[in-house]
N, C-alpha and C positions, 0 to 999 in steps of 0.2 A: 338780461336774463344768463345766468350761470350754465357754461357748458359742461355736462356730466359726461366722463369718459365711457366708452363703450364697455370697457373692462369692469367698470364701477355698476354700470346699469346691469350687466349680466351677474355680478355677485350679489346685488340686490334682489334680482328676480330669483335667483336659486335660494337665497335665503327665505324669500315670501313663500316659495312652493314647499321648502323643507318645513315651515311653520305649519302650513296648511295641511300638510300630509301628517305631521304629528299631531295636530288638533284631531283629524279625521281619525287616526288610528287609536287614540285615547278615548274618543267620544264613543267608538263603536266597539271597544273592546270587549271580550267577554266578562261576565261579573266576577268580582275577587270573591272567594270564599274567606268569611271572617268568622273565627270562632268566639265565642261571648260566654265566658263563666262567670258565675256568681254563687253565693252561699245563701242559704234562706233558714233561717232559726224557725223550726215548726212547733215550738214550746208554746206559744199562745194559739195559732192556727194551725191545727194538725193537717197533715195531708189527707184526701179523701182515701178510704178504704176501696172504694168502687165508684164507678161512673156515676152511679146513683145516689152517693153521698149526699149530706148538707152539711152545712155550718163548719166547711173544711175547705183547704185549698185545693183545687182541681190542676192548676197547673200555673203558666206563665205566658205572658205575650212578651215576647223580645221584638224589638223594631228599630228602625233607623229614623231619626229625626226627633223632632220634639213631643211632649205629651200630647200637644193639640194637633198635630201635622204627622201623623203616622204612615210610614212607608214600608213596605216589603216586612209586614207584620208576619210573625211565624208564632204558633203557639206549642208550648212543650208543656205536655202533660206529666203528670206526677207519675211514678212508678207506684201501683197500686200495692205491691209486696213489700213496699219501703215505709211503711207507716209507722214502725217502731222508731225509727230516726229522730233525734230532736234537731240534728243539723246535717244538711246534706250540701255537697257541693255539686251545682248543677252547670250544664253546658248547652249550647244550642250552635248550630252553623247557620249563619244567613249568607246571601249571596248578594253583596252590595252592587248594585248597578253602577254606583259614583264611586269616586275617589277624592281623596284629600282630608280634611280634619272633620271628620263625622261624628255626630252624637249617637249613642246606642244606649237604648232603654228597655229596662225590664219592670213588668208590672205583675204583681201576684193577683190570680184570679179566685175568687171564692165562691163558692155558690152557697148561697143563703137558703133560708126556709122559702118554701113556694116558689122554688127554681130561679129565684134573684140572685142576678151575678153581679158582684161587688169586686171592684178593683182598688188595689193598694195604691199608695202614692209612688209615682214611677221613681226610680233610681237610675239615673243617666250618668253616663261617662264619655268624654270626647277621645276618640283616638285616630291616629293616622291611618288611612288606608291608601296603600300606594298602588299604582296601577301595574296590572299582570301578576299580581302577587310578588312583587319584588320584596325582598326583605321581610316576607310573612311573617317570621317568627318575632319581628320586633313591633308588629301592630297588634298584638293581642294583649 
């Protein structure tokens, strides 16, 4: 059996403790704020002029994950005073509980007749989310 020096054991122990502490800090860190921006062309599906409108776009679901596995979903309502716009840049801020290469998706929500809600095909994009908001301008 090989004999490991006391100094080497101490160095390995320090590295192991540092790794565990780093993992714990990253795992239990506060959520990162991520701003998601997108454009929507209202030419074919106009925004609703009120909450009670039908056959119009009420707003958007913005979420982290895949279309089948949505987490941290946020609903972004249309501004009802902006129904004359043909195209509009929209944005939402999510608080991501995770970090890494995450997928963000946006789905338009249309209210059809008889209050039936219809969703568009999800538009998704992957972006890096760094822990603690490091280099937050680069993750947009």
